[in-house]
C-alpha positions in Angstrom: 176.7 111.9 -39.4 176.5 108.9 -36.9 176.5 104.8 -38.7 175.0 102.7 -37.0 176.2 99.4 -37.8 176.8 95.4 -35.5 175.5 91.9 -36.1 172.6 90.1 -35.5 171.4 86.4 -36.0 169.0 85.3 -38.5 167.4 82.1 -39.0 167.6 80.4 -42.2 166.1 76.9 -43.8 168.7 75.2 -45.0 168.4 74.5 -48.8 168.6 71.0 -50.5 168.1 69.5 -46.6 166.0 66.8 -46.3 162.4 67.4 -44.6 161.9 64.7 -42.2 158.3 64.1 -42.2 155.9 63.0 -39.1 159.0 63.0 -37.4 158.7 65.0 -34.5 159.1 63.5 -31.0 157.2 66.0 -29.1 153.8 65.8 -30.9 154.4 63.3 -33.5 152.9 65.3 -36.2 154.8 67.9 -37.6 158.0 67.5 -39.6 161.5 68.5 -39.1 162.9 71.1 -40.9 166.2 72.0 -41.4 167.0 75.1 -39.9 170.7 77.9 -39.1 171.1 80.5 -37.3 173.4 82.8 -39.1 175.7 86.1 -37.8 174.9 89.2 -40.5 176.3 92.4 -40.4 173.9 95.2 -39.9 174.1 98.5 -40.9 171.4 100.6 -39.9 170.1 97.5 -38.7 169.8 96.1 -41.8 171.5 92.9 -42.9 174.1 93.4 -45.1 176.8 90.8 -45.3 176.5 86.9 -44.0 179.0 85.9 -41.3 179.3 82.3 -39.5 176.9 79.9 -39.0 176.1 80.3 -35.3 174.2 76.7 -35.1 172.2 74.3 -36.9 169.0 72.7 -36.0 165.6 71.2 -36.6 162.6 72.6 -36.6 158.6 71.3 -36.4 156.7 73.4 -38.5 153.9 72.2 -36.3 154.6 72.7 -32.6 158.1 74.6 -33.1 159.8 72.4 -31.1 163.9 72.7 -31.7 166.7 69.4 -31.9 170.0 69.5 -32.5 170.8 68.3 -35.7 172.1 65.0 -34.5 168.0 64.1 -34.2 168.5 63.2 -37.8 171.0 60.0 -36.8 169.1 59.0 -34.1 165.5 59.2 -36.2 167.0 57.0 -38.5 168.9 54.7 -36.1 165.4 53.8 -34.2 164.2 53.5 -38.1 166.2 51.0 -39.1 166.1 49.6 -35.6 162.6 49.0 -35.7 162.3 47.5 -39.5 165.2 45.1 -37.9 163.0 44.3 -35.2 160.0 43.8 -37.7 162.4 41.3 -39.8 163.1 39.6 -37.2 159.6 38.8 -36.0 158.8 37.6 -39.6 161.8 35.1 -39.5 160.7 33.9 -36.3 157.2 33.6 -37.4 158.3 32.1 -40.6 161.1 29.2 -38.7 158.3 28.5 -36.6 156.0 28.2 -39.4 157.8 25.9 -41.7 159.5 23.6 -39.2 155.8 22.7 -37.4 154.3 22.4 -41.2 157.2 20.0 -41.6 156.9 18.1 -38.7 153.0 17.8 -38.6 153.8 15.9 -42.3 155.9 13.3 -41.7 155.0 12.7 -37.9 152.7 9.8 -39.8 155.5 8.5 -41.9 154.1 9.7 -44.9 154.7 12.8 -46.8 151.5 13.4 -49.0 152.1 15.5 -52.2 149.2 17.8 -50.9 151.1 18.1 -47.5 154.0 19.1 -49.5 152.4 21.5 -51.8 151.2 23.4 -48.7 154.4 23.6 -47.1 155.9 25.1 -50.6 153.3 27.8 -50.5 154.0 28.6 -47.6 157.9 29.3 -48.3 156.7 31.4 -51.0 154.9 33.7 -49.1 158.8 34.8 -47.1 161.2 35.1 -50.4 164.0 36.7 -48.8 164.3 33.7 -46.2 163.6 30.9 -49.0 167.0 29.2 -48.5 166.6 29.0 -45.2 163.4 27.7 -44.5 164.2 25.3 -47.7 166.8 24.3 -45.1 164.9 23.7 -41.9 162.1 21.9 -44.2 164.9 19.6 -45.5 166.3 19.1 -42.3 163.1 18.3 -40.2 161.9 16.0 -43.0 165.3 14.4 -42.8 165.1 14.0 -39.0 161.8 13.9 -38.3 162.8 16.4 -35.4 165.0 14.0 -33.8 166.9 17.2 -32.1 163.8 18.4 -30.8 164.5 21.8 -33.6 160.5 22.5 -34.1 159.7 23.1 -30.3 162.7 25.0 -30.5 161.7 27.3 -32.5 157.9 27.6 -31.2 159.6 28.7 -28.0 161.2 31.4 -29.6 158.1 32.5 -31.2 156.1 32.2 -27.9 159.0 34.9 -26.3 158.4 36.8 -29.4 155.1 36.9 -31.1 151.7 37.4 -30.5 149.0 35.3 -29.4 147.4 35.6 -32.2 150.8 34.9 -34.6 151.0 31.6 -32.5 147.6 30.9 -33.5 148.4 31.8 -36.8 151.1 29.4 -36.7 149.0 26.1 -35.7 146.2 27.2 -37.8 148.5 26.7 -40.9 150.2 23.4 -39.7 146.6 22.5 -39.2 146.4 22.8 -42.8 148.9 20.5 -43.2 147.1 18.5 -40.8 143.8 17.9 -42.6 145.8 18.1 -46.7 145.4 14.2 -46.6 141.7 14.4 -45.4 142.5 12.4 -42.8 143.4 13.0 -38.9 146.1 10.3 -37.6 146.3 10.3 -33.6 149.7 11.3 -34.4 149.1 14.2 -36.1 145.9 15.3 -33.2 148.5 14.6 -30.5 151.2 16.6 -32.0 149.0 19.2 -32.5 148.3 19.5 -28.7 151.6 19.7 -28.5 152.2 22.3 -30.5 149.3 24.4 -28.3 151.1 23.5 -24.8 154.9 24.6 -26.4 153.0 28.3 -27.4 151.4 28.9 -24.1 148.0 27.9 -25.5 145.6 25.2 -23.8 145.4 21.7 -25.5 141.6 21.8 -25.6 141.5 24.7 -28.6 142.7 21.7 -30.5 139.1 20.8 -31.2 137.8 24.1 -31.9 140.6 24.7 -34.4 140.3 22.0 -36.6 136.3 22.3 -36.4 136.7 26.3 -37.0 139.5 25.3 -40.0 137.2 22.7 -41.8 134.7 25.2 -42.0 136.7 27.9 -43.6 138.3 27.5 -47.5 142.1 27.4 -48.0 141.8 31.2 -48.9 140.8 32.6 -46.1 143.4 30.5 -43.9 146.3 31.8 -46.1 145.3 35.1 -44.4 145.4 33.7 -40.6 141.1 34.2 -40.3 139.9 32.4 -37.9 137.6 34.8 -36.2 
């Protein structure tokens, strides 16, 4: 009687391994499932005894693309990097926003209660940056931008943010400008300087003011200028 024996690799799904949902770099739709190839001792071509693991990898459940297990770390690093970039953009936006709002409030040498309230409301929208934004507000309120910090923040915003985000910043600064019910010449000139610093034409000033005056505060806080 002949005994037929040998070995062969069999693919298995790794139990208790997290599925990487919608993470396939190839199709962008499939989820990556952790798989392994294990060598089995076979008897009459039937796997009988599990032996060593030949390979471990991730396979897409949609397009069947296969990736080295290091893909998990790569995807996690990419996610972390994206989240950090988003956080940095949000911080850049918040710093330029609070700096320009505070500068606008003090440019006429008066700091109305309505202006302070608008700025505090804006800071409350960024609880994760509250301390840093309060420090910026306090510094500019005290120095009246003598070190040109506001334009430094706006320049950073111009490098990192979209035109829509820049207009949103200027719209919120204009809310402060309008908060006390009047527009001083210094405030108008400053808003035009902001527009230029953001790479926008200063001729947008009147359009911006006119459209803000037609909107209520709830819409402005969402940056709706359309």
